[in-house]
C-alpha positions in Angstrom: 31.3 159.4 -296.7 30.4 159.1 -293.0 32.5 156.6 -291.1 30.6 153.7 -289.4 32.1 151.3 -286.9 30.6 147.8 -287.7 31.1 144.2 -286.8 33.3 143.6 -289.9 36.0 145.9 -288.4 35.9 144.0 -285.1 36.1 140.6 -286.9 39.2 141.9 -288.8 40.7 142.6 -285.4 39.8 139.1 -284.2 41.3 137.5 -287.3 44.7 139.3 -286.6 44.5 138.4 -282.9 43.9 134.7 -283.7 46.9 134.8 -286.2 49.4 136.3 -283.7 48.4 135.8 -280.1 48.4 132.0 -280.0 52.0 132.1 -281.2 52.9 133.8 -277.9 51.4 131.0 -275.8 53.9 129.5 -273.4 53.8 126.6 -271.0 52.7 127.0 -267.4 54.2 130.1 -265.8 56.3 130.8 -268.9 56.1 134.6 -268.7 56.7 137.3 -266.1 54.8 140.5 -265.6 56.3 143.5 -267.4 54.5 146.3 -265.5 51.2 147.5 -264.1 48.3 148.5 -266.4 45.9 151.4 -266.0 43.5 149.2 -264.1 46.1 148.4 -261.5 46.5 144.8 -262.5 49.8 143.3 -263.7 50.5 143.5 -267.4 52.1 140.5 -269.2 53.6 140.4 -272.7 50.5 138.9 -274.1 48.3 141.7 -272.7 50.5 144.3 -274.3 50.7 142.6 -277.7 46.9 142.1 -277.9 46.3 145.8 -277.0 48.9 146.9 -279.6 47.1 144.8 -282.3 43.7 146.2 -281.4 44.9 149.8 -281.4 46.8 149.4 -284.6 43.6 148.0 -286.3 41.5 150.9 -284.9 43.9 153.5 -286.3 43.9 151.8 -289.7 40.1 151.7 -289.8 40.1 155.5 -290.1 37.6 156.3 -287.4 37.7 158.6 -284.4 37.3 156.9 -281.0 37.8 157.2 -277.3 39.5 154.0 -276.1 38.9 152.7 -272.6 41.3 149.8 -272.1 42.5 147.8 -269.1 46.2 148.4 -270.0 46.6 152.0 -271.4 43.6 153.5 -269.7 41.7 156.2 -271.7 43.1 157.3 -275.0 41.6 159.4 -277.8 42.1 158.3 -281.4 41.8 161.2 -284.0 40.2 163.5 -281.5 38.0 161.0 -279.8 34.4 159.8 -280.4 32.4 156.7 -279.6 33.8 154.7 -276.7 35.6 151.5 -277.5 35.8 149.4 -274.3 38.6 146.8 -274.5 39.9 144.0 -272.4 42.9 142.9 -274.5 43.2 139.6 -272.7 40.5 138.4 -270.4 41.8 135.4 -268.6 45.5 136.4 -268.3 45.9 134.2 -265.2 44.7 131.2 -267.3 47.3 132.1 -270.0 50.2 132.3 -267.5 49.1 129.0 -265.9 48.9 127.3 -269.3 45.1 126.9 -269.2 43.5 127.4 -272.7 40.5 129.5 -271.7 41.1 133.2 -272.5 39.7 135.8 -274.9 39.6 139.4 -276.1 36.5 141.5 -275.4 35.6 144.7 -277.3 32.4 146.8 -276.9 31.4 150.0 -278.7 29.2 152.6 -277.0 27.5 155.7 -278.3 27.3 157.3 -274.9 28.8 157.2 -271.4 26.9 154.3 -269.8 26.7 150.6 -270.1 23.2 150.9 -271.6 24.7 152.8 -274.5 26.7 149.8 -275.8 25.6 149.1 -279.3 28.1 146.6 -280.6 30.1 143.8 -278.9 32.7 141.3 -279.9 34.3 138.5 -277.9 36.7 136.0 -279.4 38.0 132.9 -277.7 41.7 133.0 -278.5 42.2 129.3 -277.6 39.7 127.8 -280.1 38.4 130.7 -282.3 34.8 130.8 -281.1 33.6 134.2 -282.1 30.7 135.9 -280.3 29.2 139.2 -281.4 26.1 141.2 -280.9 24.5 144.3 -282.4 21.9 146.3 -280.5 18.4 145.5 -281.6 19.6 142.8 -284.1 20.5 139.9 -281.9 23.5 137.9 -280.7 25.6 135.5 -282.7 28.2 132.7 -282.4 30.1 133.0 -285.7 27.2 134.0 -287.9 24.5 131.8 -286.3 22.0 133.6 -284.1 22.0 132.4 -280.5 19.7 132.5 -277.5 20.0 131.8 -273.8 18.7 128.8 -271.9 14.9 128.8 -272.1 13.9 126.5 -269.1 14.4 127.0 -265.4 16.7 124.1 -264.6 20.1 125.2 -263.0 22.2 122.9 -265.2 25.4 124.8 -264.8 26.3 127.8 -262.7 29.6 129.5 -263.5 31.2 131.9 -261.1 34.2 134.2 -260.6 35.8 134.2 -257.2 38.4 137.0 -256.9 38.6 136.3 -253.2 37.5 132.7 -252.7 37.5 133.0 -248.9 34.9 135.9 -249.1 33.1 135.1 -252.3 32.3 131.4 -252.2 30.4 131.4 -248.9 28.1 134.1 -250.4 27.2 132.1 -253.4 27.3 128.6 -251.9 23.5 128.2 -251.8 23.3 128.9 -255.5 26.2 126.5 -256.3 24.7 123.8 -254.1 21.4 124.0 -255.9 23.0 123.6 -259.3 23.7 120.3 -261.1 27.2 121.5 -261.9 29.4 124.5 -261.2 32.5 125.9 -262.9 35.0 128.7 -262.2 36.4 129.2 -265.7 38.5 132.4 -265.2 37.4 134.6 -268.1 34.2 136.6 -267.5 33.6 137.7 -271.1 33.8 134.1 -272.2 31.5 132.9 -269.4 29.0 135.5 -270.6 29.4 134.4 -274.3 28.7 130.8 -273.4 25.8 131.9 -271.3 24.4 133.8 -274.2 24.4 130.6 -276.4 22.7 128.5 -273.6 25.8 126.5 -272.4 25.7 128.2 -268.9 22.5 128.7 -266.9 23.7 131.4 -264.5 26.9 133.4 -263.9 27.6 135.1 -260.6 30.5 137.3 -259.5 30.2 138.6 -255.9 33.4 140.8 -256.0 33.2 144.1 -257.9 33.8 143.4 -261.6 35.1 146.3 -263.7 33.3 147.7 -266.8 35.8 146.3 -269.3 35.5 142.8 -267.8 31.8 142.6 -268.8 30.9 145.3 -271.3 31.0 143.0 -274.3 29.2 140.2 -272.5 26.5 142.6 -271.3 25.2 143.2 -274.9 25.7 139.5 -275.9 23.5 138.4 -273.0 20.9 141.1 -273.5 20.5 140.5 -277.2 20.3 136.7 -276.6 17.4 137.1 -274.2 19.2 136.9 -270.9 18.9 139.0 -267.7 21.9 141.0 -266.4 21.9 142.7 -263.0 24.0 143.1 -259.9 23.7 140.5 -257.1 20.8 142.4 -255.5 18.8 142.3 -258.8 19.5 146.0 -259.7 20.0 146.8 -263.4 23.5 148.0 -264.3 22.6 149.8 -267.5 23.2 153.2 -265.9 26.7 152.3 -264.7 29.2 154.8 -266.1 31.9 153.6 -268.6 35.2 154.3 -266.9 38.2 152.6 -265.5 37.0 152.9 -261.9 33.3 151.8 -262.1 32.5 148.3 -261.0 29.7 146.1 -259.9 28.9 142.6 -258.6 27.2 140.5 -261.3 24.3 138.1 -261.5 23.5 137.0 -265.1 20.8 134.4 -266.0 19.4 132.8 -269.2 15.9 134.1 -268.4 13.7 135.8 -265.8 12.7 132.5 -264.1 16.3 131.4 -263.6 17.1 134.9 -262.4 14.3 134.8 -259.8 15.5 131.4 -258.5 19.1 132.7 -258.3 18.1 135.8 -256.4 16.0 133.8 -253.9 18.9 131.4 -253.3 21.3 134.2 -252.8 18.9 135.9 -250.4 19.5 139.4 -251.6 23.3 139.4 -250.9 
């Protein structure tokens, strides 16, 4: 029988993560880095443990995959196959600071580019919120179909500022025009909550790497949102690798996206 990667396999991974990862949660600044991951960022015990759980579950599933992960880099399982793009812990800085907003993001692609992503799974490891999407079939929170914001009011703009001194001045016109703004610290979760209408627009001026937004890309697209770089260019042709990156501008609908682009002035 031909092996098929499906959402049930990813949900099983999420169930195990939710059972084991919160047990590692420490108080503020409770852990120290244990090395440097393939992406160049510091690796903490919780990153390593989450990746070990995911890889173990993938091996047990019986399929052949090519893993692209923030920690181990690129690794073939049983000879390689579809790409599994993993961010074991998105929001590690939140974890180490004792802030309960962090997640695991997994995306499955049947090709080499972002536009080839066919399955996405993002689980909030602090409260269990489970976002998933399947190409052509919609996006879901748990098993309820979701959609992005439908009107053009900038209720809440979320952002990521890797370099606040450089990033915030670039996006200040957009933030100033919004009723509320938040820097939450976990891109995949930002995109999940945008997909279900809680966030109007998400913006990230500094280059964001593929594993940071791969799962969120499909969630937003399947929920009806718009996903480009900050100049309004599609990112569907971006290559899936450890090195590729892009600024991000993500909106609930085309009207919101147009407003955001005008306020940013083609940055």
